[in-house]
C-alpha positions in Angstrom: -11.2 163.6 82.6 -9.2 160.0 83.3 -6.2 161.7 82.3 -6.8 164.8 84.9 -7.3 161.7 87.4 -4.7 160.0 87.0 -2.5 162.5 86.9 -3.6 163.6 90.6 -2.8 160.2 91.3 0.4 159.6 90.7 1.0 163.5 92.3 -0.6 162.4 95.3 1.2 158.7 95.3 4.6 160.4 94.6 4.1 163.1 97.4 3.3 159.8 100.0 6.9 158.3 98.5 8.7 161.2 98.8 7.5 162.1 102.3 8.6 158.3 103.8 11.8 158.3 101.9 13.1 161.8 102.1 11.9 162.6 106.0 12.4 166.2 107.2 14.8 166.9 110.4 13.0 167.3 113.4 13.8 171.1 114.6 16.1 171.8 117.3 15.5 174.4 119.1 16.8 177.1 121.4 16.2 178.0 125.3 17.2 180.0 128.1 19.6 179.1 131.1 19.7 180.4 134.2 22.1 178.7 136.8 23.8 179.3 140.3 27.0 176.6 141.0 29.1 177.0 143.7 32.6 175.1 143.4 35.6 174.6 145.9 38.5 172.5 145.8 42.4 171.8 146.6 43.6 170.0 143.0 40.3 168.3 142.9 37.3 170.5 142.8 33.8 169.7 143.0 30.7 171.3 142.8 26.8 171.7 142.5 23.7 173.9 142.2 20.3 174.3 141.0 19.1 176.0 137.9 16.4 176.7 135.0 16.0 175.8 131.6 13.3 177.9 129.4 12.0 176.4 126.5 9.2 176.9 124.4 7.6 179.1 127.1 7.7 176.0 129.8 10.2 176.4 133.0 12.1 173.0 133.8 14.1 173.6 137.0 17.3 170.9 136.9 20.4 170.4 139.4 24.4 170.3 138.2 26.9 169.0 139.6 30.7 168.5 138.6 33.9 167.6 138.9 37.5 169.0 138.0 41.0 167.7 138.5 44.0 169.9 137.8 45.3 173.0 139.2 42.5 174.3 141.4 42.3 175.9 145.1 39.7 178.1 146.4 35.7 179.0 146.3 33.5 180.9 144.0 29.8 181.0 143.3 28.9 181.4 139.8 25.5 182.8 138.7 25.7 182.0 135.0 22.9 182.8 132.5 23.0 182.1 128.5 21.4 179.7 125.9 20.9 176.0 125.5 21.3 175.6 122.0 20.2 172.0 119.7 17.0 171.2 121.9 14.9 169.4 120.7 13.0 168.4 123.7 13.3 169.5 127.9 15.1 166.0 128.3 18.1 166.7 125.9 18.9 168.8 128.5 20.2 166.0 130.8 23.6 164.6 130.5 27.2 165.2 131.2 29.1 168.1 129.5 32.8 168.5 129.4 35.1 171.1 128.7 38.5 172.4 129.3 39.1 175.6 130.7 41.0 178.1 132.7 39.9 181.2 134.8 40.1 183.0 138.0 38.3 184.7 139.8 39.5 187.0 142.8 36.7 188.9 144.8 34.3 188.9 141.6 35.3 188.3 138.1 33.4 187.5 134.4 33.6 185.1 132.3 31.7 182.8 130.2 32.1 178.7 128.8 30.5 176.3 126.6 30.3 172.9 127.0 28.4 170.0 125.0 26.7 166.7 126.2 26.1 163.4 124.0 23.6 164.6 122.7 24.8 167.5 120.9 23.0 170.2 123.1 25.5 173.3 123.6 25.3 175.3 126.6 26.7 179.1 126.3 26.8 180.6 129.4 28.4 183.7 130.8 28.0 185.3 134.2 29.8 186.6 137.2 32.5 184.4 139.6 32.2 185.6 143.0 35.0 184.4 145.4 38.4 183.4 145.5 39.3 180.7 143.0 42.1 180.0 140.3 41.8 177.1 138.0 43.3 175.7 135.3 41.7 172.4 135.6 39.6 169.7 132.8 36.0 169.0 134.2 33.1 168.0 133.6 29.4 168.7 134.6 26.4 166.6 135.2 22.9 167.8 134.5 19.7 166.1 135.6 15.7 166.7 135.8 13.8 165.6 138.2 
């Protein structure tokens, strides 16, 4: 009887020590993103928009603003949908995202973009551009939540 009790106590202590020494990493999840972004410019492009993150059954509104520098001319509106990967909480979406890209839209065109912030959140978005814009620019997007 004492051997069984001692074995049980040793197993319980070993289990608690293992939980402290080898913590599990927190589970990262994926959310859905929908955003409408309007931009325009000549050499320097500026833009902004609004969107919604759907994460674990809840909707979180956000605003996006951005700036690009390079060969940019014209104006366009993009309606983008996609995923936000590597989220632990809705607040992880907040931050500055950067990407280098080139694209064009003449009266409507499809495109996609992948952006990442410092927290490791990756936005994979695709959608349609409406307007007249040509660009080959370095840019960034900043997302804030109310």
